[in-house]
C-alpha positions in Angstrom: 0.5 0.1 -0.6 1.0 3.2 -1.3 2.3 5.6 1.8 -0.5 8.7 1.0 -3.2 5.8 1.1 -2.3 4.7 4.2 -2.5 8.5 5.6 -5.9 9.0 3.9 -6.9 5.9 5.3 -6.4 5.8 8.8 -7.0 10.3 8.7 -10.6 8.9 8.2 -10.3 6.0 10.9 -8.9 9.0 13.7 -8.9 12.1 15.0 -5.1 13.0 15.3 -2.6 11.5 13.1 0.9 11.3 13.5 3.3 10.9 11.0 7.5 12.0 9.4 8.1 13.4 6.7 11.9 14.4 4.7 12.0 18.6 3.5 13.3 19.7 0.7 13.5 23.3 0.6 14.2 25.5 -2.5 13.4 23.1 -5.0 12.7 22.9 -8.6 9.9 21.2 -8.5 6.7 20.9 -5.6 6.1 17.6 -5.5 5.1 14.6 -2.9 5.9 11.6 -3.8 6.7 7.9 -1.2 10.7 8.1 -0.6 12.7 6.0 2.1 11.8 4.0 5.6 7.9 5.4 5.0 8.4 8.2 4.8 6.9 11.2 2.6 8.9 13.4 0.9 8.5 16.5 -0.2 9.5 19.4 -2.2 8.8 23.0 -2.6 10.2 26.3 -4.0 10.3 27.7 -0.5 13.4 28.9 0.8 14.1 28.1 4.4 14.4 31.2 6.1 11.8 33.3 8.3 9.7 29.2 8.2 8.0 30.2 3.9 8.9 27.1 3.0 7.0 25.2 6.5 4.1 27.5 4.8 4.5 25.2 2.2 4.6 22.1 3.4 1.4 22.3 4.8 0.7 24.2 2.0 0.9 20.7 -0.3 -0.2 18.5 2.5 -2.9 19.4 2.6 -3.7 20.4 -1.4 -2.4 16.1 -1.7 -4.8 15.2 1.6 -7.3 17.4 0.7 -7.2 18.9 3.5 -8.0 22.6 5.3 -4.5 25.1 5.9 -4.9 24.8 10.1 -5.6 20.9 9.7 -2.2 20.5 8.8 0.4 21.4 11.2 4.2 20.6 12.4 5.2 19.3 15.6 8.6 19.2 15.7 11.4 19.3 13.0 10.8 23.1 12.5 14.5 23.7 11.5 14.7 20.4 10.5 14.0 17.9 7.1 12.7 16.0 9.2 9.3 17.0 10.8 6.5 15.4 12.4 3.7 16.0 11.0 0.5 15.9 12.8 -3.3 15.7 11.2 -6.7 16.8 12.8 -10.0 16.2 11.6 
């Protein structure tokens, strides 16, 4: 099962879902893809300065998972490439 499908199924069944991503700020393309170790790789154009990349990560994850931006939050790793994400319904 693909990670995104697994997450969508888990989101439907739970009020809160936690998972980790690996961020690639300053990328040429924006994408959410299955990475290594059952972790999503999230690429955004924004630079990591002033939290711009984190905002774009939230926006892109919300779009990919058909959620609103307020339902997606970064709970740890604000200044790291590995980030822990929380989804709430």
